[in-house]
Each structure stands twice: as structure tokens, then as C-alpha cells.
MARBA-3410 file (N, C-alpha, C, O; in Angstrom, 1 decimal):
112
0.6,-1.4,-0.1,0.2,-0.1,0.1,0.8,1.1,0.1,1.6,1.4,1.0 ~ 0.5,2.0,-0.9,1.4,3.4,-1.1,0.8,4.6,0.0,-0.3,5.0,0.2 ~ 1.7,4.8,0.3,1.5,6.2,1.3,1.2,7.7,0.5,2.0,8.2,-0.3 ~ 0.0,8.3,1.0,0.1,9.4,0.1,0.3,10.4,0.9,-0.4,10.6,1.9 ~ 1.2,11.2,0.7,2.1,12.5,1.4,1.0,13.6,0.9,0.8,13.7,-0.3
0.4,14.3,1.8,-0.3,15.7,1.4,0.7,16.9,1.7,1.2,17.3,2.7 ~ 0.7,17.5,0.4,1.7,18.9,0.7,0.8,19.9,1.3,-0.4,20.2,1.0 ~ 1.4,20.3,2.2,0.8,21.7,3.0,1.2,22.9,1.9,2.4,23.0,1.5 ~ 0.1,23.7,1.6,0.2,25.1,1.1,1.4,25.8,1.9,1.2,26.3,3.1 ~ 2.8,26.0,1.3,3.4,27.4,2.2,3.2,28.3,2.1,2.9,28.9,1.0
3.3,28.9,3.1,3.1,30.3,3.3,3.7,31.2,2.4,4.9,31.3,2.6 ~ 3.2,31.9,1.5,3.9,32.9,0.6,4.8,33.8,0.9,4.5,34.8,1.6 ~ 5.9,33.7,0.5,6.8,34.3,0.9,7.3,36.1,0.4,7.6,35.9,-0.8 ~ 7.4,37.2,0.6,7.3,38.2,0.1,8.1,38.9,-1.3,9.3,39.2,-1.1 ~ 7.9,39.0,-1.9,9.1,39.7,-2.8,10.4,39.9,-2.0,10.4,40.1,-0.8
11.4,40.0,-2.5,12.6,40.4,-2.0,12.5,42.0,-1.7,12.8,42.3,-0.6 ~ 12.2,42.8,-2.4,11.8,44.1,-2.3,11.3,44.6,-1.1,11.8,45.5,-0.4 ~ 10.1,43.7,-0.9,9.2,43.9,0.4,9.2,43.3,1.4,8.3,43.3,2.2 ~ 10.6,42.5,1.4,11.1,41.7,2.5,11.5,42.6,3.6,12.3,43.5,3.4 ~ 11.0,42.4,5.0,11.4,43.5,6.0,12.2,42.6,6.8,11.7,41.6,7.3
13.7,43.1,6.9,14.9,42.9,7.2,15.1,44.0,8.5,14.5,45.0,8.7 ~ 15.9,43.6,9.2,17.0,44.2,10.5,17.9,44.0,10.5,18.3,42.9,10.1 ~ 18.7,45.0,11.0,20.1,44.8,10.8,20.6,45.0,12.5,19.9,45.7,13.3 ~ 21.8,44.1,12.9,22.2,44.5,14.3,23.3,44.8,14.5,23.9,43.9,13.8 ~ 24.2,45.5,15.0,25.4,45.7,15.0,25.9,45.0,15.8,25.4,44.7,16.9
27.3,44.3,15.3,27.9,43.5,16.2,29.3,44.0,16.4,29.7,45.0,15.7 ~ 30.3,43.4,17.2,31.7,44.0,17.4,32.0,42.5,17.6,31.4,41.6,18.3 ~ 33.3,42.6,16.8,34.5,41.3,17.4,35.6,41.5,18.5,35.5,42.2,19.6 ~ 36.2,41.0,18.2,37.2,41.0,19.7,38.2,41.9,19.4,38.9,42.4,20.2 ~ 38.4,42.2,18.2,39.4,43.4,18.0,38.4,45.2,17.9,38.8,46.3,17.7
37.3,44.7,18.1,36.1,46.0,18.4,36.0,46.7,16.9,35.7,47.9,16.8 ~ 36.2,45.7,15.8,35.5,46.1,14.6,34.1,45.8,14.5,33.5,44.7,14.9 ~ 33.5,46.7,13.8,31.9,46.6,13.6,31.5,45.9,12.5,32.1,46.3,11.5 ~ 30.5,44.8,12.3,30.0,44.3,11.8,28.2,44.4,11.7,27.6,44.9,12.6 ~ 27.6,43.9,10.3,26.4,44.3,10.3,25.9,42.9,10.2,26.3,42.3,9.2
25.0,42.3,11.1,24.3,41.1,11.1,22.8,41.4,10.5,22.2,42.3,11.1 ~ 22.4,40.8,9.6,20.9,40.8,9.1,19.9,39.9,9.6,20.2,38.7,9.6 ~ 18.9,40.1,10.0,17.8,39.0,10.3,16.7,39.2,9.7,16.8,40.2,9.0 ~ 15.5,38.5,9.6,14.2,38.8,9.2,13.6,39.1,10.0,13.6,38.4,11.1 ~ 13.0,40.2,9.9,12.2,41.0,11.1,10.3,40.4,11.0,9.5,40.4,10.0
10.0,40.0,12.2,8.8,39.7,12.1,7.8,40.8,11.7,7.8,41.9,12.1 ~ 6.8,40.4,10.8,5.7,41.2,10.0,5.1,42.2,11.2,4.6,43.3,10.7 ~ 4.9,42.0,13.0,4.4,42.9,13.6,5.3,43.4,14.6,5.0,43.7,15.8 ~ 6.5,43.5,14.1,7.3,44.3,14.7,7.1,46.0,14.2,6.9,46.3,13.1 ~ 7.3,46.9,15.4,7.5,48.0,15.3,8.8,48.9,14.9,9.7,48.9,15.6
8.8,49.5,13.8,9.9,50.2,13.6,9.9,51.5,14.2,9.0,52.3,14.4 ~ 11.2,51.8,14.3,11.3,53.4,14.9,11.2,54.1,13.7,11.7,53.6,12.7 ~ 10.5,55.5,13.5,10.3,56.5,12.7,11.6,57.1,12.8,12.2,57.2,13.9 ~ 12.3,57.4,11.7,13.5,58.4,11.4,13.0,59.4,11.2,12.1,59.3,10.3 ~ 13.2,60.9,11.6,12.8,62.0,11.3,14.0,63.0,11.4,14.8,62.8,12.2
14.0,63.9,10.7,15.1,65.1,11.1,14.3,66.0,12.0,13.1,66.1,12.0 ~ 15.1,66.7,12.6,14.7,67.6,14.0,15.1,68.9,13.3,16.0,68.7,12.5 ~ 14.7,70.2,13.6,14.9,71.3,13.4,14.6,71.9,12.2,15.3,72.7,11.7 ~ 13.4,71.5,11.6,13.0,72.0,10.3,13.6,71.3,8.8,13.9,70.2,8.5 ~ 13.5,72.3,8.2,14.0,72.2,6.7,15.3,72.5,6.7,15.8,73.4,7.5
16.0,71.8,5.8,17.6,71.8,5.6,17.6,73.0,4.7,16.8,73.1,3.8 ~ 18.9,74.1,4.9,18.8,74.9,4.0,20.5,74.7,3.6,21.1,74.1,4.4 ~ 21.1,75.1,2.6,22.5,74.8,2.3,22.6,76.6,2.5,21.9,77.6,2.1 ~ 24.2,76.6,3.3,24.6,78.0,3.5,25.8,78.2,2.4,26.8,77.6,2.5 ~ 25.5,79.1,1.3,26.8,79.1,0.6,27.9,79.8,1.1,29.0,79.3,0.7
27.9,80.8,1.8,28.9,81.4,2.6,29.6,81.0,3.5,30.7,81.5,3.7 ~ 28.9,79.9,4.2,29.6,79.2,5.6,30.0,77.8,5.0,30.6,77.1,5.8 ~ 29.7,77.5,3.8,30.0,76.0,3.5,31.6,75.9,3.1,32.2,76.9,2.8 ~ 32.4,74.5,3.0,33.6,74.8,2.9,33.7,74.3,1.8,33.0,73.4,1.6 ~ 34.6,74.7,0.8,35.0,74.5,-0.4,36.5,73.8,-0.7,37.4,74.5,-1.0
36.8,72.4,-0.6,38.2,72.2,-0.5,39.1,72.7,-1.6,40.3,72.8,-1.6 ~ 38.2,73.0,-2.8,38.6,72.8,-4.3,39.0,74.3,-4.7,39.7,74.6,-5.7 ~ 38.5,75.2,-3.9,38.6,76.8,-3.9,40.1,77.1,-3.3,40.7,76.9,-2.3 ~ 40.3,78.0,-4.8,41.9,78.2,-4.2,41.7,80.3,-3.8,40.8,81.2,-3.8 ~ 42.8,80.3,-3.5,43.0,81.9,-3.0,42.1,82.1,-1.6,41.4,81.3,-1.0
42.3,83.5,-1.2,41.8,83.7,-0.1,40.0,84.2,-0.2,39.4,84.0,-1.2 ~ 39.4,84.6,0.8,38.0,85.0,0.8,37.8,85.8,-0.7,38.7,86.2,-1.4 ~ 36.4,85.9,-0.8,35.8,86.7,-2.1,36.2,88.3,-1.5,35.8,88.8,-0.5 ~ 36.9,88.8,-2.6,37.0,90.4,-2.1,38.1,91.1,-1.6,38.3,92.3,-1.4 ~ 38.8,89.9,-1.4,40.0,90.0,-0.5,41.1,90.9,-1.6,41.0,90.6,-2.8
41.8,91.6,-1.4,42.8,92.1,-2.3,44.0,91.1,-2.2,44.5,90.4,-1.3 ~ 44.4,91.2,-3.6,45.7,90.5,-3.5,47.0,91.2,-3.0,47.2,92.4,-2.9 ~ 48.2,90.0,-2.8,49.0,90.9,-1.9,49.8,91.3,-3.0,49.8,90.6,-4.0 ~ 50.5,92.4,-2.9,51.4,93.2,-3.6,52.9,93.0,-3.4,53.8,93.1,-4.3 ~ 53.0,92.7,-1.9,54.5,92.7,-1.7,55.6,91.6,-2.2,56.8,91.7,-2.0
54.9,90.5,-3.0,55.9,89.9,-3.5,56.5,90.4,-5.0,57.5,90.0,-5.6 ~ 55.7,91.4,-5.4,56.1,92.0,-6.5,57.2,93.5,-6.3,57.9,94.0,-7.2 ~ 57.2,93.8,-5.0,57.5,94.9,-4.4,59.2,94.1,-3.8,60.2,94.7,-3.9 ~ 59.2,92.5,-3.2,60.2,92.1,-3.1,61.2,91.3,-4.3,62.4,90.9,-4.2 ~ 60.5,91.2,-5.3,61.1,90.9,-6.4,62.0,92.0,-7.4,63.1,91.9,-8.0
61.0,93.3,-7.0,62.2,94.4,-7.5,63.1,94.6,-6.9,64.2,94.8,-7.4 ~ 62.9,94.5,-5.4,64.3,94.8,-4.6,65.2,93.6,-4.7,66.4,93.9,-4.6 ~ 65.0,92.3,-4.9,65.9,91.7,-5.5,66.3,91.6,-6.8,67.3,90.9,-6.9 ~ 65.8,92.3,-8.1,66.3,92.4,-9.1,67.5,93.7,-9.0,68.5,93.6,-9.7 ~ 67.2,94.7,-8.4,68.1,95.9,-8.0,69.5,95.1,-7.2,70.7,95.2,-7.5
69.0,94.3,-6.2,70.4,93.7,-5.4,71.3,93.1,-6.5,72.5,93.4,-6.6 ~ 70.6,92.1,-7.7,71.3,91.2,-8.5,72.1,92.4,-9.2,73.4,92.3,-9.2 ~ 71.6,93.5,-9.7,72.3,94.0,-10.8,73.4,94.9,-9.7,74.5,94.6,-10.2 ~ 73.6,95.6,-8.6,74.2,96.1,-7.5,75.8,94.7,-7.8,76.9,95.0,-8.1 ~ 75.2,93.5,-7.6,76.3,92.3,-7.4,77.1,92.3,-8.2,78.3,92.2,-8.0
76.5,92.3,-9.5,77.0,92.0,-10.7,77.9,93.0,-11.2,79.0,92.8,-11.7 ~ 77.3,94.5,-10.9,78.4,95.6,-11.2,79.6,95.6,-10.1,80.5,96.3,-10.3 ~ 79.5,94.9,-9.0,80.7,95.1,-7.8,81.2,94.1,-8.5,82.3,94.6,-8.9 ~ 81.0,92.8,-8.8,81.7,91.6,-9.5,82.4,92.2,-10.7,83.5,91.8,-11.0 ~ 82.0,93.2,-11.6,82.5,93.7,-12.6,83.3,94.4,-12.3,84.3,94.3,-13.1
83.5,95.2,-11.3,84.5,96.2,-10.7,86.0,95.4,-10.3,87.1,95.5,-10.7 ~ 85.4,94.7,-9.6,86.5,93.6,-8.8,87.3,92.9,-10.4,88.5,92.8,-10.4 ~ 86.7,92.5,-11.3,87.4,92.0,-11.8,88.2,92.8,-12.9,89.2,92.4,-13.5 ~ 87.6,94.0,-13.1,88.3,95.4,-13.7,89.8,95.8,-12.8,90.8,96.0,-13.4 ~ 89.6,95.9,-11.5,90.5,96.2,-10.7,91.5,95.1,-10.7,92.7,95.3,-10.4
91.2,93.9,-11.0,92.4,92.6,-10.7,92.9,92.5,-12.1,94.0,92.1,-12.1 ~ 92.3,92.9,-13.2,93.1,92.5,-14.6,93.9,94.0,-14.5,94.9,94.2,-15.1 ~ 93.4,94.7,-13.9,94.3,96.3,-14.0,95.7,95.9,-13.1,96.8,96.5,-13.3 ~ 95.3,94.9,-12.0,96.7,95.0,-11.2,97.7,93.6,-11.6,98.8,93.2,-11.1 ~ 97.0,92.9,-12.9,98.1,91.7,-13.2,98.8,92.5,-14.4,99.8,91.9,-14.7
98.5,93.6,-15.0,99.0,94.3,-15.9,100.2,95.3,-15.2,101.0,96.0,-15.9 ~ 100.2,95.3,-14.1,101.2,96.3,-13.7,102.2,95.6,-13.6,103.3,96.2,-13.3
END
């Protein structure tokens, strides 16, 4: 005699996109965090996440732009570098003149 096996209808599982999952942060012996997922019961209450303090607004004058070059907007450019280069150029000219005089004096002494 053959036994008949009755198949019970399996409860339909929700599609993957509608599956309720809950994550739990766990730490190992070194203190590294990892997230373990588990299926959440259908009757479990979830905490509602909300932003406190009203609507968000972006303040462009207070935000930080790491790619921006230069100082603040409207700041005057530094002119001291140009002045310093002019002084350096004058110094180099004076040094060349001094070296030329020394060479001329040395050449004049060698001829004596």
C-alpha cells in the first residue's frame, strides 16, 4: 500500500523588494563593527526616523570648498611679492656691477 503524502501549502513569502529585514551591529574581539541581518517579524514596530529642527538649507557662504583657491571673495591680492622681486632685481644688478669692478681692478693689477 502506498502512502499518500499530503503537501501543505507553503506560506507565500513576500518578494525580495518587500522583505522586512533588521540589522544588528555586532563587534568582534578587536572592536571592529559588522552588521548582521535577520528577518524581521511582520508585527515588529520600527522606529520612525525624522530630521529635527525644520527644513534643511544650504548656506553657501558658510560651506567649505576644498577645491577653491585663494582667499576670501573680495580680498585684495598681495602686492608685496612684486615689491620684493623688484628689490631682489636691484640687488642682483648691484652685485653684478660690484663683481665687474672687482674683475676690472684685478685685470688692472695683473697688467702692472
